N, C-alpha and C positions, 0 to 999 in steps of 0.2 A: 504493500500500500504506500503510495507516495506521501511524503510529508506535506502537511498543511501549514498555514500560518499559526503562530503560537496563540494562546488564549490571551487576547489583548486586555480583557477585563482584569485578569490577574496581574498583568504587567502594570496597567495604570493604577490599580489599587496599591501595589507595592510602592510605586513611585510617589503616589500621593501620601502614603503613610511616612515614607522616608522624608519627604519635603516638610510635612507637619513636624516630624521629629527634629529636623534641623532647626526650624524656627523655635520650637518649644525648648530645645536644649539651650539655645542662645538666651531665651527669655528667662528660663529657670536658673541658669548658671551664672548669669552676668555678675551679680554682686559677689558670689562666692569666688568667682574667677578673679575679680579685681582684688579681693582681700587676700587670696592665697597666692596668685601668680602675677599680680599687678598687671593683668591683661584681661579685660572684660570679654575679649573675643577668644580666649584660650580654648574653651570647650567647643565653641562654634567652629573654629578652624579645624580642630581635630575631627569633629563629627562630619564636617564637610569633606575632609580628606578621605575618611573611611567610607563615606557614601560614594565618592568617585571610584575608589578602589572596589567597593562592593558592586557598583554598577558594571565595571569592567568584568568582574568575576561572573556576574549574572549573565551578561551578554555572551561570554565565553561558554559557560555551561549550557546556555540556551541553544547553542549551536554544536555542542559536543554530544554525540549520540549517547544517550543514557545507558544503552546496552553495554557500552565499553566499560562502564563502572563496575560491572560484575567481575571483571578480571582484576580489579584493584581492591575488591572488598576485603580480602584477608589482610593485605598489606596496610590498608587504612585502619583496620581494627587494631592491629599490632602497633602501628605508629601512634594511634591515639592513646593507647595504654602507656606506651613509653613516654609520651609527652606529659601525661598525667603524673607519672612517677618522677619526671625530670624536675617538677616544681619543688621537690624536696631536696634537691642537690644544692648545697651552699654555693652562692655565686651565680646560680642559674635561675632558681625560683625567686620571685619577688613577693615580699610580705607587705600587704596593705590592709590597714585597719584590723590587725591581728589575724588575718587570714592569708595563707600561702596558696594562692590559686593561679598565679600568673608566672609566665616566663618572660624575662626582660631581655629584649634585643635592642641594645642601644637606647634610642629615645622612645621606643615603643614597647608595649607589653601585649602579649597574647594570652588568652585564657584557654588552655587545652580542653576544658570541659565543653566548650562550645564546639570544638572539632569532634569531640567524642560523641556528641548527640547524633550528628549526621553520619559519622563513621559506623555507629551501631545500627542505625537505620538501614544503611546500604548493605551491611553484612547480613542483617536479619532478613531483608527483602530477598537477597540472593539465595540464602540458605532455605528459607521457608518456601520460596517459589518452586523448589525442586522436590519438596516432600509430599505434596498432594495429600492423600489420605493418611499418611504417617503423622500429620499434624494433629490428628484426632487421638493419638496415643499419648499417654503421659510421659513415657520414657523418651520419645523422640520429638514430640511436639511441644513439650513444656520444659522439661529438665535442662536441656542444653542451653536454652535461652535465659532461663533463670540463673544459671551459673554465670553466663556472660554479664547479665545485668547486675548480678551480685558482685562480680569483680569490680565493675565500674562503681557500684554503690560504695563499697568499702574504701576504695582509693579516694573517691571524691569526698566522702564523709571525713576522711583524715585531714582534709585541707584546712579548715573544715568548711563544707558547703552542703549542708543537708538538703536544701531546696533543690539543687541541681541533681543530687543523688536520687531524690524521690522522683524527679522528672524522668530520669533514665528508667526507673522501674515502671513508671506509668506508661512510657513509650513502649517498653517491652510488652506489657499487657495488651496495649492497643494493637501492636503488631501481631501478637499471637491470636487475638480475637479475629482480626482481619484475615489471617491466614487459615482460619478454620479450626482452631483449637476448641475443644469441648467447653461449653459454658460451665458445666459442672466442675471441671478441673480449675478453671479460672476463679469462679466464685468461692470454691473451697480454699484456694490459696489466699484470696483477698480476706476471707473470714479469719484464717489463721494469722495472717499478717496484722489485721486490725486487733485481734485478741492479744497478740504478743505485744503490740505497741501500747495497748491499754494497760496491760499488766506491768510493763516497764515503767510507765508513767505513774501508775497508782502505787507501785511498790516502793517508790522513793529511791530507786537505784541511781537515777540521774537527777536527784533533787537539787544538788548543788551546782548543776551545769548551766551554762548560758542558754542551751536549747530548752531546758525545762522552764526556765524563767520566761522565755518567749512564748512557750506553749500556754502557760498559765495566765500571762498578762493580757492576752488578746481578748479574754472573756470580759475583762473590765479594765481597760488601759488607764482609766482615770484614778485607779487606786494607787498608782505610782507614776504621777505625771512628770516627775523630775528625773527618772532613771529609766527603768525597763519599758514603761508605757509612754515615754516622751515622744518617740517618733510616731506612734499610732495616734496619739492625741493631736499632734500638730497636723497630721494628715486629715483627721476628721474635722479639725478647724478649717482647713483649706477647702474641704468638700462643702462644708456648711456655709462658708463665706461666699462661695461662688453663686449660690442661688440659681435662678433659672437661666440668666444670660451672662453671668460672670462679672468680674470687676474690671474686665478689659485686658487685652493682651499687653503684657509687660507690667501690669499693676498688682501683681500678687504681693500680699503682705507676708505670707508664710515663707517665701523664699528669702526674706530679709533676716537670714540667720536663725530662723525658728525651726524650719524643717531641714534636718541635716542633709547635705549633698542632694538637693532637690532635683538635679538633672538626671539622677540615676533611677533606682527602682521605684521611687515615689513620684515620678514625673507626672503620672496620671492625676495625682492630687492637685498639682499646680495647674494642669490643663483644666480641670473642673473648676478651680478657683478663678482662673482668668477667662475661660470661655463658657463657664456655667454648665448646668445640667445638659443644656442643648448641645454644647460642644463635646462634652464627654460621651453622650449617647451617639452623636454623629460619628465619632471615632470608633466606637464599639460597633456601629453599623457597618463601617468600612471593613473592620475585621471579620464580622459575620459574613459579609458578602465574599470576602477573600476565601474564608474557610469553606463556604458553600461551593465556590468555583473550584477550589482545590479538591474537594470530595467528588465533584462532578468529573474531574480529570481522573481521579482514582477509579471511579466506577466504570468509566468508558475506555480506560487504557487497554491496548490490544493484547497485552501479555501479563502473566502473573507477576513477574518481576516489576513491571511498570506500575501495576495496581498497588502492590505492597509498598513500593518506594514512594509513590505519590501519597499514599495513606500516612506513612511515617513522617514525611516532610510536613504535610499540612497539620499533622497531630502535634508536631513540635511547636508550631505557632499557636494552635488552639490551647494546648496545655499551659503554655507560658502566659497567654492573655488571661485565661481563667484564674490562674494562681496570682498573677500580678494585681488584677482588679480585686480579688478576694482579700489580699493583704492590705491594699490601700483603703478598703472599706471596712477593715477590721473584721472580716468574715472568716479569717483563718490566721494562725500565728504568723508573725513577720518572717519573711524569707527573702533571699537575695535573688529573686527571679526578675529579670528586666522585662519591660514591655517591648516586644519585638518591633524593630524598625524605628522606634521612638526614643527609648532610653539611651542615654549617652553610653558609649562603649564600642570600641573598634571591632573587637573579636565578634561580639554578638551581631553587630550590624552587617559587617562584611560577609560573614559565614551565612547569616540568614538570607542575604540577597543572593549569594551563590546557590543556596539551596532552592530558592525560588527560580533560579535559572534552570536547575534540573527539572523542577515541576513544569516550567514552561516548555522544556524540551519534550517531556512526556506528552504534553498537550498537543504537540505537533503530530503525534502518532495515534491520537484517539480515534475511535471508530464512528463518531457522530459528527455531524456538521456543526 
């Protein structure tokens, strides 16, 4: 079947979200950038640079036959694990805000966990696409992928980065479900996992850890507004201050050194403060539209590898959006999950755009007009 044009609604949605992100990163970070780097354009310039690099990567992957990725699946999986381990090597890994999640390369830093997400998706799409009915068995359709996700989980938790570690596990379950694993197997594992987590939290084993404090404080962040609940409280103030139409672009009060590093994981709170409920909903609508188009590509892809690969790629976006908004609205404990295409961060932005390039490439081979 000859290739068609790519799915332009996906392309335009991504470019629109990236453009919104660049503007909002500039607005949210200006005061912090002046105070920290004596350059109000610091984060704006970096985000713009990564957006340009991400666009180049997206165009390249859009024209690189996704079937060729199968031959790189094993190598990418091994490379991503090695990069995750490399952050623990003194002089290689960079520690920022008490977390060692980055590799420093001169003036830039990369976050291997972002590479690990797409590497795991490519590997699992290739492996699962060849198993067919074997995916319905527990030994071949569940265990191998739980082991892989478990390896990623352990390494990423050690950084520490619980949110991304949980994201990897969630992606694994989505991929197994899409590949035809039995619902009973998956629900049983989810039940065991939820029970184990509840036991660990209630038993007090992690009572003195930072994670436990975060898990507990989201239920009522106002009980400790000066410490563990501070960030959530400031986020809720931003959401409430925005009202229906917002206080106006650039006029956020919470970015005035109230909400810490507002250009990162809590940028959606600043968006809702400046652009209001209407602006926040509009951005979520764009994400919903993008996810719907991505699922459409997954459903209509001409081969099993393409269907699973598209499912995994769009699931990365969906999971991160859901978790980010849940954290900002205090619907789940605070985590370090960025809002795709919008939050400041070079690794997240460039790799997310490259992943969209793969999705656009798959869309060229879909079986519907």
